[in-house]
N, C-alpha and C positions, 0 to 999 in steps of 0.2 A: 066915801073913802075913810080909812082908818089911819090914824097917826099916833105914834108913841114918841113922846118928847121927854128926854132926860134932863135933869138939872141938878145942881148942887156940887158938881165936881170942882176941883181946885187944887191948890198947893197947901200942904199941911206938914208940920213937923212930926217926926216919929213919936208915937205915944199919944198923938192927938186924935181928934175925932172929926168925922165928916158925915153928913147925911145926904143921901141921894134920893131924888124923887123922879118918878116916871108917870106922867099923866097920859091917859088914852083919850082920844077925841075922835069925832066923826060919827058916821052912821053905825052906831053900835047897839046891838040888841042885848048882848051879854058878854061877859069876860070870864074865861075859865082860869086855868092855872097861869100864874105869872112868875117871872124869875129874873135873876140878874146873872150875867155872864161877864167875863173880863178877858182881856188879851194883853198880857204884859210884853215888854220888849223882848223880841226873840223867842216868844212862846206862842203856842196855839191857844185859841179861845177855849176857856174852861168854864164850867158851871160853878157859880158861887153860891147861889141859894135859890130855892123855889118856894112858892106858897100857893096853896089851893084856895078856892073860893071861900071855903069854910075856915081858913086860917091855919091849916097844917103846914108847918115849915120844915124844910130840909136844908142842910148846909154841907158845903165841902169841908173836909177835915181841916184844911188849912185855915179856915175862918171860924170854926166852931168856938163859941165862947167869946168871940170878939165882935162878930157881926150879927145884926138882928134884922130880919126881913119882916115887913108888915104891909098891910094894905087897907085901903078905905074904899070899899065897894061903891059907896054913894058918890065918891069923888073920882072913881075910876082911876085910882092912883096906887102905885106900889112904891114902897120906900125901902131903903137899905141904910140902916144906922151902922156906921163903921167906927168902932172904938179901938183903942190900943193899936193904932195903925203902925205898920212896919214898912220899910222901904220895899220889901217884896210885894206889897199890895199895889205898888205903882202899876197902873194899867189903864186901858180905856175900858170903861164899864158900859155894858149894853143891857138894855131892858128888853125883855121878851114877854109876849103874852099870846094866849090863844083867844081869839075873838070871833064871835058869831055876829055878823053884820045884820042890820035891820032887813027884814023880809027874806032872809036866807036861813037855811037849816044846817048850813055847813060851817064848822069851826075851822078857822085858818090861823096860822101863826104869823105874828108880826114882830118886827125888830125896831128898836129905837136907833137913833143915829150915833149914839155913844157919847160919853162924857169922860174927859180926862181926869184922872186922880193921880197926883204925884206926891209921894211921901219922901221927905228928905231927912237925913240924919242930923 
């Protein structure tokens, strides 16, 4: 079984910073692209950032210049460094990853349980 567990969410003042982590565990052969999504109050889930195995990152326009996605393949972990946070960033953040399980040749997508990020003025 494969599990993605997010951590690092919390309450932070506007302009502050927060770093999210998402660790994959279980019967994993390899991990492909990973990313972060979020769902704010009254909004649909949206893509925040993605990163390939080689480290190529992409960001939503709303977070460019403020957020940084990174990964540690050895630790099977993806991170999201969030700086200059705004109240609009308040949302539940979800980790996503494409994972190939041990003994399988099929890549499947997995989601974390989500971690709450609240930014106040």
